[in-house]
C-alpha positions as CSV (number, residue, x, y, z in Angstrom):
1,X,-75.8,43.1,4.8
2,X,-78.1,45.8,6.1
3,X,-77.9,48.9,3.8
4,X,-76.3,52.0,5.4
5,X,-79.6,54.0,5.3
6,X,-81.4,51.3,7.2
7,X,-78.6,51.0,9.7
8,X,-79.0,54.7,10.5
9,X,-82.8,54.4,10.9
10,X,-82.4,51.4,13.1
11,X,-79.8,53.2,15.2
12,X,-82.4,55.9,16.2
13,X,-84.6,53.4,18.0
14,X,-84.0,52.5,21.6
15,X,-83.1,48.9,22.4
16,X,-84.1,49.1,26.0
17,X,-86.1,51.5,28.2
18,X,-83.0,51.7,30.4
19,X,-81.6,54.1,27.8
20,X,-84.0,56.8,28.9
21,X,-85.0,55.8,32.5
22,X,-82.0,54.1,34.0
23,X,-84.1,51.1,34.6
24,X,-85.5,48.5,32.1
25,X,-88.9,48.5,33.8
26,X,-89.8,52.1,34.5
27,X,-92.8,53.5,36.4
28,X,-93.8,56.7,34.6
29,X,-96.2,59.0,36.4
30,X,-98.7,61.3,34.8
31,X,-98.8,65.0,35.5
32,X,-102.4,65.9,34.5
33,X,-102.7,69.6,33.8
34,X,-105.8,71.3,35.0
35,X,-107.8,73.0,32.2
36,X,-105.5,75.1,30.0
37,X,-106.6,78.4,28.4
38,X,-109.3,77.7,25.8
39,X,-110.7,74.6,27.5
40,X,-114.3,74.7,28.8
41,X,-113.0,74.2,32.3
42,X,-110.7,77.2,32.3
43,X,-112.0,80.2,34.2
44,X,-109.2,82.7,33.8
45,X,-107.2,81.6,36.8
46,X,-103.9,82.1,34.9
47,X,-100.8,80.2,34.2
48,X,-99.3,80.3,37.6
49,X,-102.2,78.3,39.1
50,X,-101.8,75.7,36.4
51,X,-98.0,75.5,37.0
52,X,-98.5,75.2,40.8
53,X,-100.8,72.3,40.4
54,X,-98.5,70.6,37.9
55,X,-95.4,71.1,40.1
56,X,-97.2,69.8,43.2
57,X,-98.1,66.5,41.4
58,X,-94.7,66.2,39.7
59,X,-92.8,66.5,43.0
60,X,-95.1,64.0,44.6
61,X,-94.5,61.5,41.8
62,X,-90.7,62.0,42.0
63,X,-90.7,61.6,45.8
64,X,-92.9,58.6,45.5
65,X,-90.3,56.8,43.4
66,X,-91.4,57.2,39.8
67,X,-88.7,56.9,37.1
68,X,-90.1,59.4,34.7
69,X,-93.0,61.8,34.1
70,X,-95.4,62.7,31.3
71,X,-97.1,66.2,31.2
72,X,-100.5,65.9,29.6
73,X,-103.4,68.3,28.9
74,X,-105.8,65.8,30.6
75,X,-108.5,68.3,31.5
76,X,-108.9,70.0,28.1
77,X,-112.1,68.1,27.7
78,X,-113.9,67.5,25.4
79,X,-110.7,66.9,23.5
80,X,-109.9,68.1,20.0
81,X,-107.8,66.0,17.7
82,X,-104.7,66.4,15.6
83,X,-104.4,69.7,13.7
84,X,-107.5,71.0,15.5
85,X,-105.8,71.5,18.9
86,X,-105.8,75.3,19.4
87,X,-102.5,77.2,19.7
88,X,-103.3,78.6,23.1
89,X,-103.4,75.1,24.5
90,X,-100.1,74.1,22.8
91,X,-98.3,77.2,24.1
92,X,-99.6,76.8,27.7
93,X,-98.7,73.1,27.6
94,X,-95.1,74.0,26.7
95,X,-94.8,76.5,29.5
96,X,-96.0,74.0,32.1
97,X,-93.8,71.3,30.8
98,X,-90.7,73.5,30.9
99,X,-91.4,74.4,34.5
100,X,-91.8,70.8,35.4
101,X,-88.5,69.8,33.7
102,X,-86.7,72.5,35.5
103,X,-88.1,71.5,38.9
104,X,-87.9,67.7,38.8
105,X,-84.8,65.9,37.5
106,X,-86.5,62.9,35.9
107,X,-86.9,62.0,32.2
108,X,-89.8,64.0,30.8
109,X,-92.4,63.0,28.3
110,X,-95.2,64.9,26.6
111,X,-98.7,63.9,25.6
112,X,-101.0,66.2,23.8
113,X,-104.4,64.7,23.5
114,X,-105.8,63.7,21.2
115,X,-102.9,62.8,18.9
116,X,-101.0,66.1,18.9
117,X,-98.5,64.9,16.3
118,X,-96.2,67.6,15.0
119,X,-97.4,70.1,17.7
120,X,-96.6,67.4,20.3
121,X,-93.1,67.2,18.9
122,X,-92.8,71.0,19.0
123,X,-93.6,71.0,22.7
124,X,-91.0,68.3,23.4
125,X,-88.3,70.1,21.4
126,X,-89.0,73.4,23.1
127,X,-88.9,72.0,26.6
128,X,-86.1,69.4,26.3
129,X,-88.3,66.4,26.8
130,X,-86.9,63.0,26.1
131,X,-90.0,61.3,24.6
132,X,-93.5,61.8,23.4
133,X,-96.6,59.7,23.6
134,X,-98.2,59.5,20.2
135,X,-101.9,58.5,20.5
136,X,-102.4,57.5,16.8
137,X,-99.1,57.0,15.1
138,X,-100.6,54.7,12.4
139,X,-104.0,53.5,11.3
140,X,-107.2,55.5,11.6
141,X,-110.3,55.7,13.8
142,X,-112.8,57.9,15.6
143,X,-112.2,59.6,19.0
144,X,-114.7,59.9,21.8
145,X,-115.7,63.4,20.9
146,X,-116.5,62.3,17.4
147,X,-113.4,63.5,15.5
148,X,-112.2,61.2,12.7
149,X,-108.4,60.9,12.8
150,X,-105.6,59.2,11.1
151,X,-102.0,58.2,11.8
152,X,-99.5,61.0,11.9
153,X,-96.4,58.9,11.3
154,X,-95.5,60.3,7.8
155,X,-95.6,64.0,8.9
156,X,-94.2,63.4,12.4
157,X,-91.2,61.4,11.2
158,X,-90.3,63.9,8.5
159,X,-90.7,66.8,10.8
160,X,-88.6,65.2,13.5
161,X,-85.8,64.8,10.9
162,X,-86.1,68.4,9.7
163,X,-86.0,69.8,13.2
164,X,-82.9,67.7,14.2
165,X,-85.1,66.2,16.9
166,X,-84.4,62.5,16.4
167,X,-83.2,62.3,19.9
168,X,-86.8,62.6,21.0
169,X,-88.2,59.1,21.2
170,X,-91.6,57.9,20.2
171,X,-93.9,55.9,22.5
172,X,-96.9,55.0,20.3
173,X,-100.3,53.7,21.4
174,X,-101.9,50.7,19.7
175,X,-105.6,50.3,20.0
176,X,-105.7,53.5,22.0
177,X,-108.3,54.2,24.8
178,X,-111.0,56.8,24.1
179,X,-111.1,55.7,20.4
180,X,-112.4,53.0,18.1
181,X,-110.2,51.7,15.3
182,X,-111.3,51.6,11.7
183,X,-112.8,48.1,11.0
184,X,-110.1,45.6,10.0
185,X,-107.3,47.2,12.1
186,X,-106.8,44.4,14.7
187,X,-104.1,44.5,17.3
188,X,-101.6,42.4,15.3
189,X,-102.0,44.7,12.3
190,X,-101.7,47.9,14.3
191,X,-98.6,46.6,16.1
192,X,-97.0,45.6,12.8
193,X,-97.7,49.0,11.2
194,X,-96.5,50.9,14.2
195,X,-93.2,49.1,14.7
196,X,-92.5,49.1,10.9
197,X,-92.7,52.9,10.9
198,X,-90.2,53.4,13.7
199,X,-91.9,53.6,17.1
200,X,-89.5,53.1,20.0
201,X,-92.1,51.6,22.4
202,X,-95.7,50.5,22.2
203,X,-98.5,51.4,24.7
204,X,-101.4,49.1,25.5
205,X,-104.4,50.5,27.3
206,X,-108.0,49.7,28.2
207,X,-111.2,51.1,26.8
208,X,-111.1,54.5,28.7
209,X,-109.0,56.3,31.2
210,X,-108.8,54.2,34.4
211,X,-109.7,51.0,32.6
212,X,-107.2,48.2,32.6
213,X,-106.4,46.2,29.4
214,X,-107.1,42.5,29.5
215,X,-104.0,40.7,30.6
216,X,-104.3,38.3,27.6
217,X,-104.2,41.4,25.3
218,X,-101.0,42.5,26.9
219,X,-99.5,39.0,26.5
220,X,-100.6,39.0,22.8
221,X,-99.0,42.4,22.3
222,X,-95.8,41.3,24.0
223,X,-95.6,38.3,21.6
224,X,-96.3,40.4,18.6
225,X,-94.0,43.3,19.4
226,X,-90.7,41.4,19.1
227,X,-87.8,43.5,20.6
228,X,-90.0,46.7,20.9
229,X,-90.7,47.5,24.6
230,X,-94.4,47.3,25.7
231,X,-95.8,49.8,28.3
232,X,-99.1,49.7,30.1
233,X,-101.1,52.8,29.5
234,X,-104.2,52.7,31.7
235,X,-106.0,51.0,34.6
236,X,-103.1,49.7,36.6
237,X,-103.3,49.7,40.4
238,X,-101.0,48.5,43.2
239,X,-103.2,45.3,43.3
240,X,-102.9,44.3,39.6
241,X,-99.6,45.8,38.6
242,X,-97.5,42.8,39.7
243,X,-99.2,40.5,37.2
244,X,-99.0,43.1,34.4
245,X,-95.3,43.7,35.0
246,X,-94.5,40.0,34.6
247,X,-95.4,40.6,30.9
248,X,-94.9,44.3,30.2
249,X,-91.7,46.3,30.2
250,X,-93.0,49.4,32.0
251,X,-96.1,51.3,33.1
252,X,-97.6,54.7,32.7
253,X,-99.9,55.4,35.7
254,X,-102.3,58.2,36.6
255,X,-105.7,57.6,38.0
256,X,-105.0,55.0,40.8
257,X,-102.2,57.1,42.4
258,X,-104.5,60.2,43.0
259,X,-106.1,60.9,46.3
260,X,-109.0,58.4,46.9
261,X,-108.1,56.9,43.5
262,X,-110.1,59.7,41.7
263,X,-108.4,61.1,38.6
264,X,-109.4,64.7,39.1
265,X,-107.7,64.8,42.6
266,X,-104.1,65.6,43.4
267,X,-101.4,62.9,43.4
268,X,-101.2,61.0,46.7
269,X,-97.5,60.3,47.5
270,X,-98.4,57.3,49.7
271,X,-100.3,55.8,46.8
272,X,-97.4,56.4,44.5
273,X,-95.0,54.7,46.9
274,X,-97.3,51.7,47.3
275,X,-97.7,51.4,43.5
276,X,-94.0,51.7,42.8
277,X,-93.2,49.0,45.5
278,X,-95.8,46.7,44.0
279,X,-94.5,47.3,40.4
280,X,-91.0,46.3,41.5
281,X,-92.2,43.2,43.2
282,X,-91.9,44.5,46.8
């Protein structure tokens, strides 16, 4: 018989993405914030300009048929990692996410790159988000800007309990883009560690933003993950999403649904509609 404490922990994990998105195979659109205060690209244009850009993209994603959104500090480049993310970025991110949640009635997720951890949880709790994307939940590695980083599972799970925030679900990357794993942490090991520590869903991505993972890698991840849902985290287009969705349980999409397919451009609603149609086999 499963011990009572294990039953409680198991009960916190979603069994199906339908519990959040009202569909078992969601399309989740990215709301990429323009540079937030403190980022090299920020020139003092103020929060309202940032909010206006985010709302425009969020509304286009919703009207195009997405099932959920993630608000991310995409243009705070070069990225800082973990505890080095500055407070002005965290505060601004929360303000933008709150406005998006108020304006668009879709399940909301938060991603604070790289690997925002407890700060990421704080944004989600303050804004009423349903889930967070955790870039390095377990394991260790080096990010593109040179920061060495390690999994945040121990601190994140304890803080989630302390804050009475166990309703916020954890979507965790394995073999995350923009990073290189510590030698010896292969895909199977990373998936085993990440599911063992309580992730609700796993995210599989390519090498960098806009790069698709190899389809065989997705198949391998699907076989290794057991009942844990698998989401695609980069590089999907209306032309390849059909094959990927035969294996995966959902997709997070950003680059290919922008105007001209360029990630820095605004969201193109026509591209969103075409992508959603293809993802659903239309």
